[in-house]
Residue frames as qw, qx, qy, qz and C-alpha x, y, z in Angstrom:
[[0.327, -0.536, -0.603, -0.492, 7.40, -151.45, 190.82],
 [0.189, -0.390, 0.371, -0.822, 5.61, -149.64, 193.63],
 [0.024, -0.115, -0.927, 0.356, 3.71, -151.07, 196.56],
 [0.412, 0.275, 0.324, -0.806, 0.47, -149.13, 196.17],
 [0.372, 0.300, 0.869, 0.126, -2.42, -150.91, 194.50],
 [0.272, 0.221, -0.265, -0.898, -4.04, -149.49, 191.39],
 [0.203, 0.304, 0.931, -0.022, -7.54, -150.90, 191.12],
 [0.033, 0.545, 0.626, 0.558, -10.82, -150.03, 189.51],
 [0.301, -0.828, -0.444, 0.161, -12.13, -148.16, 192.55],
 [0.401, -0.545, 0.083, 0.731, -9.08, -145.90, 192.58],
 [0.233, 0.094, 0.540, 0.803, -9.22, -145.18, 188.85],
 [0.095, -0.687, -0.645, -0.322, -12.95, -144.48, 188.97],
 [0.358, -0.790, -0.295, 0.401, -12.44, -142.12, 191.93],
 [0.365, -0.378, 0.241, 0.816, -9.69, -140.19, 190.14],
 [0.121, 0.318, 0.627, 0.701, -11.67, -139.84, 186.93],
 [0.206, -0.776, -0.584, -0.117, -14.77, -138.69, 188.81],
 [0.418, -0.710, -0.173, 0.540, -12.73, -136.23, 190.89],
 [0.267, -0.478, 0.303, 0.780, -10.71, -134.61, 188.09],
 [0.162, 0.091, -0.610, -0.770, -12.68, -135.31, 184.90],
 [0.424, 0.209, 0.698, -0.538, -16.29, -135.72, 186.01],
 [0.618, 0.451, -0.141, -0.628, -17.63, -135.52, 182.45],
 [0.508, 0.343, -0.768, -0.185, -15.98, -138.91, 181.80],
 [0.283, -0.293, 0.780, -0.476, -17.03, -140.54, 185.06],
 [0.774, 0.145, 0.369, -0.494, -20.03, -142.45, 183.72],
 [0.626, 0.491, -0.544, -0.266, -18.11, -144.26, 180.98],
 [0.984, -0.160, -0.072, -0.022, -17.52, -147.98, 181.41],
 [0.054, -0.783, 0.611, -0.107, -14.18, -148.80, 183.04],
 [0.995, -0.070, 0.071, -0.023, -12.33, -152.10, 182.64],
 [0.422, -0.674, 0.534, 0.286, -8.74, -153.17, 183.15],
 [0.766, 0.581, -0.253, -0.104, -6.60, -154.14, 180.16],
 [0.898, -0.295, 0.182, 0.271, -3.93, -156.81, 180.54],
 [0.701, 0.422, 0.036, 0.573, -0.34, -155.90, 179.78],
 [0.066, -0.946, 0.088, -0.305, 1.69, -152.76, 180.30],
 [0.740, 0.029, -0.385, 0.551, 5.01, -152.30, 182.04],
 [0.201, 0.099, -0.282, 0.933, 5.56, -148.74, 183.20],
 [0.409, -0.050, 0.100, -0.905, 1.83, -148.05, 183.17],
 [0.234, 0.278, 0.917, -0.165, -1.27, -149.98, 184.08],
 [0.172, -0.038, -0.470, -0.865, -4.00, -149.54, 181.47],
 [0.277, 0.411, 0.755, -0.429, -7.74, -149.18, 181.93],
 [0.075, 0.364, 0.649, 0.664, -10.20, -148.93, 179.07],
 [0.114, 0.413, 0.421, -0.800, -12.58, -145.97, 179.51],
 [0.602, 0.569, 0.146, -0.540, -15.64, -146.27, 177.31],
 [0.868, 0.375, 0.300, 0.124, -15.08, -147.30, 173.71],
 [0.538, 0.771, -0.015, 0.339, -12.65, -144.61, 172.62],
 [0.071, -0.839, 0.387, -0.376, -10.43, -143.75, 175.60],
 [0.840, -0.124, -0.453, 0.272, -7.97, -145.34, 178.00],
 [0.388, -0.885, 0.201, -0.159, -6.57, -144.32, 181.39],
 [0.746, 0.317, -0.444, 0.381, -2.84, -144.86, 181.86],
 [0.600, -0.785, 0.071, -0.140, -1.76, -145.17, 185.48],
 [0.407, 0.649, -0.590, 0.255, 2.00, -145.02, 186.16],
 [0.889, -0.450, -0.023, -0.084, 3.41, -147.76, 188.34],
 [0.807, 0.006, -0.103, 0.582, 7.19, -147.28, 187.97],
 [0.340, -0.669, -0.097, 0.654, 9.33, -144.39, 189.11],
 [0.223, -0.183, 0.442, 0.850, 10.16, -143.32, 185.56],
 [0.186, 0.525, 0.790, 0.257, 6.59, -143.55, 184.25],
 [0.029, 0.851, 0.366, -0.376, 5.35, -140.06, 185.24],
 [0.105, -0.627, 0.346, 0.690, 8.05, -138.30, 183.22],
 [0.194, 0.057, 0.834, 0.513, 7.26, -140.53, 180.23],
 [0.124, 0.684, 0.719, -0.021, 3.56, -139.70, 180.45],
 [0.016, -0.844, -0.105, 0.526, 4.25, -135.96, 180.62],
 [0.186, -0.369, 0.606, 0.680, 6.53, -136.26, 177.60],
 [0.169, 0.350, 0.853, 0.347, 3.78, -137.99, 175.63],
 [0.039, 0.807, 0.531, -0.256, 1.27, -135.37, 176.76],
 [0.109, -0.720, 0.165, 0.665, 3.59, -132.61, 175.52],
 [0.039, -0.427, 0.642, 0.636, 4.49, -134.01, 172.11],
 [0.286, 0.200, 0.916, 0.196, 2.05, -136.61, 170.81],
 [0.342, 0.746, 0.471, -0.324, -0.83, -134.23, 170.04],
 [0.151, 0.766, -0.328, -0.531, 1.57, -132.44, 167.65],
 [0.091, -0.333, 0.869, 0.355, 2.78, -135.64, 165.99],
 [0.465, 0.253, 0.828, -0.187, -0.45, -137.63, 165.73],
 [0.537, 0.668, 0.205, -0.472, -2.18, -135.67, 162.94],
 [0.414, 0.695, -0.480, -0.339, 0.55, -136.40, 160.40],
 [0.224, -0.299, 0.928, 0.005, 1.03, -140.09, 161.18],
 [0.538, 0.082, -0.564, -0.621, -0.73, -142.65, 158.95],
 [0.545, -0.246, -0.800, 0.043, -1.51, -145.08, 161.80],
 [0.479, -0.777, -0.130, -0.388, -3.42, -144.30, 164.99],
 [0.443, 0.188, -0.627, 0.613, -1.44, -143.71, 168.15],
 [0.413, -0.654, -0.604, 0.190, -2.66, -143.23, 171.75],
 [0.195, 0.510, -0.006, 0.837, -2.93, -139.46, 171.84],
 [0.234, -0.350, -0.644, 0.639, -3.31, -137.92, 175.33],
 [0.093, -0.635, -0.435, -0.632, -6.43, -135.80, 175.67],
 [0.498, -0.804, -0.026, -0.324, -6.51, -135.21, 179.44],
 [0.450, 0.305, -0.669, 0.506, -3.99, -135.25, 182.26],
 [0.668, -0.667, -0.305, -0.122, -4.68, -136.14, 185.86],
 [0.119, 0.717, -0.459, 0.511, -2.60, -134.41, 188.49],
 [0.410, 0.008, -0.809, 0.421, -1.19, -135.96, 191.68],
 [0.514, -0.560, -0.117, -0.639, -3.67, -135.99, 194.53],
 [0.472, -0.477, 0.590, -0.449, -4.16, -137.30, 198.04],
 [0.924, 0.037, 0.293, -0.244, -5.38, -140.65, 196.67],
 [0.885, 0.265, 0.189, 0.332, -2.64, -141.07, 194.05],
 [0.378, -0.761, 0.117, 0.514, 0.74, -139.27, 194.21],
 [0.388, -0.169, 0.586, 0.691, 1.55, -139.25, 190.49],
 [0.430, 0.415, -0.168, -0.784, 0.21, -137.72, 187.29],
 [0.488, 0.190, 0.846, 0.101, -1.83, -139.96, 184.98],
 [0.184, 0.268, -0.381, -0.866, -3.38, -139.48, 181.57],
 [0.661, 0.438, 0.550, -0.261, -6.45, -140.20, 179.50],
 [0.031, -0.409, 0.629, 0.660, -5.57, -141.03, 175.89],
 [0.731, 0.292, -0.223, -0.576, -7.33, -142.22, 172.78],
 [0.772, -0.134, 0.617, -0.069, -7.77, -145.99, 172.52],
 [0.314, 0.508, -0.655, -0.462, -6.00, -147.76, 169.63],
 [0.905, 0.017, 0.255, -0.340, -7.92, -150.92, 168.64],
 [0.671, 0.488, -0.557, -0.037, -6.13, -154.13, 167.67],
 [0.932, -0.354, -0.043, 0.070, -4.28, -157.03, 169.26],
 [0.248, -0.821, 0.486, 0.169, -0.71, -156.59, 170.55],
 [0.678, 0.533, -0.483, -0.150, 1.79, -158.22, 168.21],
 [0.037, -0.407, 0.875, -0.260, 3.30, -160.29, 171.01],
 [0.579, 0.129, 0.698, -0.400, -0.02, -162.14, 171.10],
 [0.712, 0.582, 0.390, -0.048, -0.97, -161.91, 167.41],
 [0.457, -0.387, 0.392, 0.698, 2.23, -161.52, 165.34],
 [0.401, 0.659, -0.221, -0.597, 2.37, -159.59, 162.10],
 [0.714, 0.047, 0.688, 0.120, 1.93, -162.17, 159.35],
 [0.614, 0.730, 0.297, 0.053, 1.45, -160.28, 156.09],
 [0.632, 0.043, 0.186, 0.751, 4.40, -159.21, 153.96],
 [0.123, 0.727, 0.315, 0.598, 2.50, -156.04, 153.09],
 [0.505, -0.819, -0.208, 0.176, 2.98, -154.89, 156.68],
 [0.624, -0.142, 0.127, 0.757, 6.46, -153.86, 155.51],
 [0.163, 0.500, 0.333, 0.783, 4.92, -151.08, 153.43],
 [0.406, -0.811, -0.350, -0.236, 2.66, -150.00, 156.30],
 [0.675, -0.588, -0.085, 0.437, 5.54, -149.81, 158.77],
 [0.516, 0.081, 0.220, 0.824, 7.77, -148.00, 156.27],
 [0.004, -0.670, -0.364, -0.647, 5.09, -145.40, 155.61],
 [0.534, -0.804, -0.262, 0.004, 4.57, -144.81, 159.30],
 [0.672, -0.454, 0.038, 0.584, 8.27, -144.35, 159.98],
 [0.387, 0.348, 0.289, 0.804, 8.80, -142.08, 156.98],
 [0.198, -0.793, -0.313, -0.484, 6.10, -139.82, 158.37],
 [0.656, -0.727, -0.139, 0.149, 7.52, -139.95, 161.89],
 [0.733, -0.237, 0.114, 0.628, 11.19, -139.51, 160.98],
 [0.275, 0.849, 0.113, 0.436, 11.27, -135.79, 160.34],
 [0.385, 0.324, -0.409, 0.761, 13.79, -133.43, 161.87],
 [0.455, -0.654, -0.568, 0.205, 12.93, -132.91, 165.52],
 [0.034, -0.934, -0.001, -0.356, 12.86, -129.44, 167.08],
 [0.314, 0.542, -0.562, 0.540, 15.77, -128.25, 169.16],
 [0.388, -0.385, 0.536, -0.644, 13.85, -128.82, 172.41],
 [0.871, -0.025, -0.382, -0.308, 12.85, -132.39, 171.57],
 [0.751, -0.547, 0.358, -0.096, 13.74, -134.96, 174.24],
 [0.490, 0.556, -0.672, 0.006, 17.00, -136.88, 173.88],
 [0.945, -0.305, -0.012, -0.119, 18.00, -140.23, 175.30],
 [0.285, -0.710, 0.642, 0.058, 21.18, -141.71, 176.72],
 [0.439, -0.170, 0.875, 0.112, 20.59, -145.11, 175.11],
 [0.556, 0.547, 0.626, 0.035, 18.34, -144.63, 172.04],
 [0.443, 0.871, 0.161, 0.135, 19.29, -142.97, 168.80],
 [0.268, -0.875, 0.377, 0.143, 22.89, -142.54, 169.98],
 [0.416, 0.593, -0.684, -0.089, 26.22, -143.86, 168.62],
 [0.929, -0.143, -0.291, -0.180, 26.25, -147.61, 169.11],
 [0.574, 0.295, -0.591, 0.484, 29.73, -147.78, 170.61],
 [0.220, -0.405, 0.432, -0.775, 28.29, -146.16, 173.75],
 [0.824, -0.172, 0.077, -0.535, 25.97, -149.14, 174.15],
 [0.646, 0.335, -0.685, -0.029, 28.47, -151.97, 173.74],
 [0.008, -0.242, 0.824, -0.512, 28.92, -152.74, 177.44],
 [0.608, 0.075, 0.410, -0.675, 25.19, -153.13, 177.90],
 [0.787, 0.330, -0.354, -0.383, 24.92, -155.27, 174.79],
 [0.436, 0.339, -0.816, 0.172, 27.61, -157.62, 176.05],
 [0.250, -0.117, 0.736, -0.619, 25.98, -157.95, 179.47],
 [0.737, 0.195, 0.149, -0.630, 22.65, -158.74, 177.86],
 [0.715, 0.371, -0.555, -0.209, 24.20, -161.33, 175.56],
 [0.210, 0.288, -0.867, 0.349, 26.00, -163.05, 178.41],
 [0.449, -0.006, 0.589, -0.672, 22.80, -163.16, 180.47],
 [0.799, 0.287, -0.109, -0.518, 20.84, -164.63, 177.57],
 [0.587, 0.393, -0.707, -0.021, 23.53, -167.20, 176.82],
 [0.019, -0.268, 0.833, -0.484, 23.73, -168.27, 180.46],
 [0.423, 0.132, 0.686, -0.577, 20.05, -169.06, 180.70],
 [0.670, 0.470, 0.105, -0.564, 18.62, -169.71, 177.26],
 [0.789, 0.037, 0.583, 0.191, 20.77, -172.34, 175.56],
 [0.542, 0.837, 0.069, -0.017, 21.97, -169.98, 172.84],
 [0.510, -0.651, 0.402, 0.395, 25.69, -170.47, 173.39],
 [0.648, 0.145, 0.582, 0.470, 26.14, -171.77, 169.85],
 [0.317, 0.801, 0.380, 0.336, 24.89, -168.45, 168.45],
 [0.344, -0.851, -0.097, 0.385, 26.81, -166.00, 170.62],
 [0.448, -0.280, 0.403, 0.747, 29.66, -165.50, 168.15],
 [0.213, 0.488, 0.629, 0.567, 27.22, -164.84, 165.33],
 [0.176, -0.899, -0.402, -0.003, 25.35, -162.33, 167.46],
 [0.445, -0.679, 0.103, 0.575, 28.59, -160.60, 168.45],
 [0.420, 0.063, 0.524, 0.738, 29.56, -160.36, 164.78],
 [0.066, 0.746, 0.549, 0.372, 26.30, -158.59, 163.96],
 [0.329, -0.903, -0.178, 0.212, 26.90, -156.12, 166.78],
 [0.531, -0.421, 0.294, 0.675, 30.53, -155.56, 165.79],
 [0.333, 0.361, 0.560, 0.668, 29.48, -154.79, 162.22],
 [0.101, -0.874, -0.440, -0.179, 26.93, -152.31, 163.54],
 [0.451, -0.799, -0.009, 0.398, 29.40, -150.54, 165.82],
 [0.521, -0.198, 0.425, 0.714, 31.96, -150.34, 163.01],
 [0.292, 0.669, 0.540, 0.419, 29.46, -148.67, 160.68],
 [0.164, 0.254, -0.055, 0.951, 29.69, -144.87, 160.36],
 [0.031, 0.441, 0.631, -0.638, 27.51, -142.95, 162.81],
 [0.223, 0.787, 0.564, 0.116, 24.38, -141.14, 161.66],
 [0.364, -0.058, 0.082, 0.926, 25.39, -137.82, 160.10],
 [0.095, -0.577, -0.493, -0.644, 21.94, -136.37, 159.49],
 [0.268, -0.426, 0.257, -0.825, 19.89, -134.17, 161.83],
 [0.134, 0.073, 0.898, -0.412, 18.24, -135.83, 164.83],
 [0.430, -0.205, -0.530, -0.701, 14.80, -137.06, 163.78],
 [0.664, -0.279, 0.294, -0.628, 11.76, -138.01, 165.81],
 [0.340, 0.163, -0.926, -0.019, 11.94, -141.62, 167.01],
 [0.780, -0.425, -0.285, -0.361, 9.44, -143.93, 168.63],
 [0.069, -0.671, 0.643, -0.363, 12.44, -145.45, 170.40],
 [0.373, -0.203, 0.851, -0.309, 10.96, -148.77, 171.51],
 [0.736, 0.229, -0.276, -0.574, 9.35, -150.63, 168.64],
 [0.006, 0.177, -0.983, 0.055, 8.78, -154.23, 169.67],
 [0.252, -0.293, -0.845, -0.368, 5.81, -156.61, 169.52],
 [0.205, -0.576, -0.696, 0.376, 4.08, -155.34, 172.66],
 [0.062, -0.548, -0.104, 0.828, 4.19, -151.75, 171.37],
 [0.287, 0.134, -0.496, -0.808, 2.30, -152.21, 168.13],
 [0.603, 0.209, 0.626, -0.449, -1.18, -153.59, 167.50],
 [0.022, -0.119, 0.848, 0.516, -2.31, -155.84, 164.68],
 [0.651, 0.356, 0.410, -0.531, -5.52, -156.42, 162.75],
 [0.843, 0.510, 0.089, -0.148, -5.91, -158.85, 159.83],
 [0.903, 0.036, 0.121, 0.412, -2.24, -159.77, 159.99],
 [0.465, 0.499, 0.007, 0.731, -0.87, -156.27, 159.51],
 [0.258, -0.155, -0.404, 0.864, -0.08, -153.23, 161.62],
 [0.100, -0.743, -0.569, -0.338, -3.11, -151.25, 162.70],
 [0.254, -0.935, -0.004, -0.247, -1.55, -148.91, 165.27],
 [0.578, 0.275, -0.481, 0.600, 1.56, -148.00, 167.26],
 [0.552, -0.784, -0.211, -0.189, 1.44, -147.51, 171.02],
 [0.738, -0.585, -0.020, 0.335, 3.62, -146.63, 174.01],
 [0.483, 0.730, -0.065, 0.479, 5.69, -143.62, 173.00],
 [0.582, -0.806, -0.019, 0.105, 7.23, -143.24, 176.44],
 [0.681, -0.353, 0.303, 0.566, 10.76, -143.59, 175.02],
 [0.499, 0.784, 0.252, 0.271, 10.22, -141.16, 172.15],
 [0.423, -0.686, 0.174, 0.565, 13.25, -139.00, 171.51],
 [0.507, 0.831, -0.162, -0.160, 15.36, -137.47, 168.74],
 [0.460, -0.561, 0.643, 0.245, 18.33, -139.19, 167.13],
 [0.045, 0.322, -0.831, -0.451, 19.49, -141.82, 164.64],
 [0.755, 0.094, -0.080, -0.644, 16.54, -143.41, 162.77],
 [0.465, 0.247, -0.849, -0.043, 18.31, -146.80, 162.81],
 [0.178, -0.070, 0.801, -0.567, 16.80, -147.42, 166.25],
 [0.654, 0.290, 0.322, -0.620, 13.33, -147.59, 164.68],
 [0.627, 0.459, -0.503, -0.379, 14.44, -149.30, 161.45],
 [0.055, -0.268, 0.942, -0.193, 15.45, -152.25, 163.63],
 [0.642, 0.177, 0.472, -0.578, 11.73, -153.05, 163.58],
 [0.612, 0.431, -0.504, -0.431, 12.30, -154.57, 160.13],
 [0.470, 0.181, -0.860, 0.089, 13.56, -157.68, 161.96],
 [0.089, -0.021, 0.744, -0.661, 11.87, -157.28, 165.34],
 [0.507, 0.284, 0.377, -0.721, 8.30, -156.89, 164.06],
 [0.642, 0.436, -0.286, -0.562, 7.98, -158.10, 160.49],
 [0.962, 0.006, 0.264, -0.071, 7.77, -161.70, 159.25],
 [0.613, -0.321, 0.537, 0.483, 10.83, -163.45, 157.85],
 [0.485, 0.268, 0.581, 0.596, 11.94, -162.08, 154.51],
 [0.103, 0.894, 0.423, 0.110, 10.06, -158.78, 154.79],
 [0.426, -0.674, 0.029, 0.603, 13.10, -156.70, 155.77],
 [0.368, -0.006, 0.487, 0.792, 14.21, -156.06, 152.17],
 [0.022, 0.665, 0.603, 0.440, 10.75, -154.90, 151.16],
 [0.343, -0.853, -0.309, 0.242, 10.59, -152.64, 154.21],
 [0.446, -0.498, 0.189, 0.720, 13.98, -151.03, 153.57],
 [0.263, 0.237, 0.580, 0.734, 13.11, -150.47, 149.93],
 [0.111, -0.776, -0.560, -0.267, 9.77, -148.90, 150.83],
 [0.408, -0.786, -0.169, 0.432, 11.37, -146.68, 153.49],
 [0.552, 0.766, 0.064, 0.324, 13.99, -145.51, 150.98],
 [0.162, 0.841, -0.330, 0.398, 17.36, -143.75, 151.18],
 [0.801, -0.538, 0.258, -0.046, 18.89, -146.45, 153.38],
 [0.424, 0.681, -0.596, 0.032, 22.62, -147.02, 152.92],
 [0.775, 0.036, -0.615, 0.140, 24.66, -150.01, 154.08],
 [0.175, 0.223, -0.593, 0.753, 25.77, -148.24, 157.26],
 [0.542, -0.200, 0.158, -0.801, 22.15, -147.67, 158.24],
 [0.869, -0.034, -0.407, -0.279, 21.31, -151.33, 157.60],
 [0.608, 0.136, -0.663, 0.415, 24.21, -152.51, 159.74],
 [0.081, -0.210, 0.491, -0.841, 23.31, -150.19, 162.61],
 [0.691, -0.134, -0.027, -0.710, 19.64, -151.15, 162.43],
 [0.842, 0.026, -0.532, -0.090, 20.44, -154.85, 162.31],
 [0.387, 0.170, -0.675, 0.605, 22.72, -154.54, 165.35],
 [0.316, -0.163, 0.354, -0.865, 20.01, -152.71, 167.25],
 [0.812, -0.067, -0.283, -0.506, 17.53, -155.41, 166.25],
 [0.680, 0.076, -0.687, 0.244, 19.89, -158.00, 167.74],
 [0.080, 0.152, -0.575, 0.800, 20.03, -155.99, 170.96],
 [0.577, -0.120, 0.085, -0.803, 16.23, -155.67, 171.08],
 [0.809, 0.001, -0.539, -0.233, 15.88, -159.42, 170.47],
 [0.465, 0.083, -0.723, 0.505, 18.10, -160.14, 173.48],
 [0.225, -0.138, 0.369, -0.891, 16.03, -157.74, 175.57],
 [0.739, -0.084, -0.196, -0.639, 12.81, -159.54, 174.62],
 [0.739, 0.034, -0.669, 0.070, 14.31, -162.93, 175.44],
 [0.243, 0.097, -0.649, 0.714, 15.37, -161.67, 178.86],
 [0.404, -0.104, 0.204, -0.886, 12.00, -160.07, 179.57],
 [0.750, -0.048, -0.469, -0.464, 10.32, -163.35, 178.72],
 [0.436, 0.048, -0.826, 0.353, 11.78, -165.07, 181.76],
 [0.504, -0.657, -0.435, -0.353, 8.92, -165.36, 184.22],
 [0.675, -0.674, -0.284, 0.103, 9.15, -163.73, 187.59],
 [0.666, -0.347, -0.025, 0.659, 12.59, -162.10, 187.47],
 [0.311, 0.279, 0.276, 0.866, 11.88, -158.88, 185.57],
 [0.041, -0.002, 0.230, -0.972, 9.71, -156.81, 187.85],
 [0.631, -0.053, -0.083, -0.769, 6.22, -158.08, 187.09],
 [0.642, -0.104, 0.711, -0.267, 4.54, -161.22, 188.42],
 [0.808, 0.370, 0.458, -0.032, 4.82, -163.88, 185.75],
 [0.365, -0.313, 0.486, 0.730, 7.24, -161.86, 183.67],
 [0.515, 0.552, -0.130, -0.643, 6.38, -161.38, 180.00],
 [0.672, -0.085, 0.727, 0.112, 6.22, -164.96, 178.71],
 [0.678, 0.658, 0.329, 0.010, 5.08, -164.02, 175.19],
 [0.136, 0.932, -0.290, -0.167, 8.14, -161.84, 174.71],
 [0.525, -0.459, 0.683, 0.217, 10.66, -164.67, 174.85],
 [0.660, 0.305, 0.645, 0.234, 9.45, -166.50, 171.73],
 [0.366, 0.917, 0.159, -0.003, 9.05, -163.18, 169.92],
 [0.161, -0.868, 0.431, 0.186, 12.64, -162.26, 170.75],
 [0.607, -0.225, 0.719, 0.254, 13.98, -165.63, 169.68],
 [0.616, 0.578, 0.509, 0.164, 12.17, -165.44, 166.34],
 [0.185, 0.979, -0.059, -0.062, 13.47, -161.90, 165.81],
 [0.384, -0.678, 0.574, 0.252, 17.03, -163.00, 166.55],
 [0.675, 0.133, 0.675, 0.267, 16.76, -165.73, 163.94],
 [0.470, 0.824, 0.299, 0.104, 15.61, -163.16, 161.38],
 [0.101, -0.937, 0.294, 0.157, 18.52, -160.88, 162.27],
 [0.518, -0.438, 0.681, 0.276, 21.09, -163.64, 161.89],
 [0.656, 0.406, 0.600, 0.209, 19.59, -164.90, 158.62],
 [0.312, 0.944, 0.107, 0.007, 19.68, -161.36, 157.22],
 [0.250, -0.829, 0.455, 0.207, 23.29, -160.86, 158.30],
 [0.630, -0.131, 0.708, 0.291, 24.37, -164.14, 156.69],
 [0.572, 0.652, 0.469, 0.165, 22.56, -163.25, 153.48],
 [0.109, 0.986, -0.085, -0.088, 24.21, -159.83, 153.45],
 [0.391, -0.635, 0.605, 0.280, 27.68, -161.28, 153.87],
 [0.669, 0.175, 0.684, 0.234, 26.97, -163.83, 151.15],
 [0.456, 0.843, 0.278, 0.072, 25.89, -161.11, 148.75],
 [0.082, -0.935, 0.304, 0.161, 28.99, -159.05, 149.55],
 [0.513, -0.422, 0.695, 0.275, 31.35, -161.98, 149.00],
 [0.656, 0.400, 0.616, 0.174, 29.65, -162.94, 145.76]]
C-alpha cells in the first residue's frame, strides 16, 4: 500500500477538476476494497481510487473491456463510465463506474439454493471465446501444474497458523486430483478471475451483482467454476454444475482444486494486520474455512460415488 492519503477532500477535488458535471453529487466513502478505495458518488456512481502499485493497470483494463461485456451479462457489474487521469494532486489514473447495489457476500453470505442457477447463468454469458487481444494472466486460467508451488506455500502457511493440520492431506489430495486432470482444450474464454465473497453482492439471499473485474483475463473457465464451492451454500454445487452445463469430470476436478486454493487464500487474508491493510480482512477467514469444508465434502462424495 502507498503512503499518500486518499480522503474525501482529494476525491471531491479530482472530480470537480476533471468531471465538473458530477461535482455536486453526494460523496461518501464505502468500506472495503483492496487494490482500490471506493467512494459512492450520488446514487448511481462510484469513484475507484487506486492504492496499490498494480491497481492502475487493473482499472485501465476494466475501462477498456467492461463496457463491451456488460450489455450481455444478466447481472449488473460496475461498468466504467469516466476515467480520471494522473494529475498534480494524485499521480495515478482513477475511474468513475456504475454502482452495483447489494451487500458483499463476505458480510451477507449467499443462502438460497437458487443462487446456483443465477451464478450459472451469469458465467455462461461471460464464458464466451475471448478476442485475440484479450488480457492473459500468469496465475489465472492457466494449467494448474504451474501453480503447485504457490498452492503448497499457501497450504503450509494456513496449517502453521490456523489449526488445520488434520486436513492438510485431504486438501493436498484435492489439489493433486486437480493437477492430474487433463488441461482445458477449448479456446480461451473470458474470465472474471477472482470470484470470492467480497467480489459479489447479495440481495434477498441470492446474487444481485458481480464486482471487481481487475483480474479479468482469458483462459480455462474452471477458475470461475470454482465459485460453486467458494460462493454457494453447501450442497448447491451439483445444481450449479448442472445449470452451467457441458462440464466433464476433468473440469470438476480442476474447479474443485482451484476452489481449495481460493479457500486457503481467504483464510490467509482473514488474519488481521499481516496482509497489507489495517485490521486485515476478518470476514474472509470464516468464509474461506466454510468454503474449504464444502470443497472437501464434495471431493469425498465424488470419490464415494466413483468407488460405488
